[in-house]
C-alpha positions, 0 to 999 in steps of 0.5 A: 056631223053639225050642219050636214048632219043636223040636215040629215037627222031632222029630215031623215033621222038619226041611223046613219048608213055604217056600210054600202053594199062592200063599202065601210063607212065611217058611220055608228049605230046609236048607243043602245041600238042593233041591227040584224043584215041580212045579206043574199048573194049569188050562188044560194049564198046567204050571210047573217050578221048583228052589230051592237052600238055599244057606245055613242063612238064604238060599234061591235058585229059578228057575222056567218053564213056558206054559199049555197044555202038556198040550192039544192045542192050541199050548203058549204059553211064559212070556216068561222064567225067573223067580226066586226069592229068599228071607232069614230075619233072625229065627228063631221062638222061642217068643214071637216068629214067624220073619221073611223077606223074598224075591222071586218073580218067577213069577205063575201062569196064561196070561201077558198080553203088553198088560197084562206080567203072569199070570193070577194076579200074581207077588208080587214083594217080599214080608215074611211072618212065621209062626208054628208051634203044636201044638194036641192033636197036630196042627201049625197054621203061620200065616202074614201077609204083604206083597208090591208085585208088579212087575206092575202095567202094569195101574196097579194097583199098591197093595200087596197083603196075604195070609195063610194057614195049613198044618195036619199032621192027621198023618204022612201028611196036611196042609191049607192054606188062604190068601187073598189080598187082591187090592188090587193087582188090582181096579182097571179094567182088572185080571182081579180083581173085588175079592173077593179070592182064596181058595184051598184044598189037601189033600196026601199027605206020602209021606215027608219028601222027597216029597208031592203035592198037589190045589189049589182055586184061585179058590174066590170066583171073583174072576178076571173072565171065568172063572166056574169054581174052578180044580182043580191039581195039584202034587209036591214032592221035596226033595233033598239035595247 
């Protein structure tokens, strides 16, 4: 990531964003590092994820959690731990974006046993391009991709498109905006209504290794039987071996 990336390293550190809210980026963890990613979502749900930067261009992760963990109700555990992997095939240059391929089996929300899917589907297999820019001392990253989820017992097997941007206003404050077209979740048996999924977030970067995040999920209220915007809290901590 030549000019834009050099600026980002010089100004803000070397740890790249790997995921916005649900949107993966082409970014990776540095080799020899790992992160803890804890997401608390509506209904008292919690997802715990550990990612490891195994090589300069490859990272691997595993996640597990469940719904109603922070509540007075009986917890509803996810059926299994989910894995994630990402490999970067093209590094970012002054003219070209970075390009990565990956897999992420972790969806969000309570798991539906009858349809064998999460409330918000996992990405499954995906490809994503990312490009960073510096605009008047504000760092901006743009991300575009396509994915094919393996959660398709609802008979909606369409290829899906997604996009997002992350903004670093200064060393401490960042913002996130992402949109998922939801083309794999809009048929008669799906959970979506055809509007797509819009998520927003604000980040407090306490240090290069620790960030806290408040997110608004499903701003367009695209989910059937749910008429409220979801509120989530996320903690990300990065450490090195």
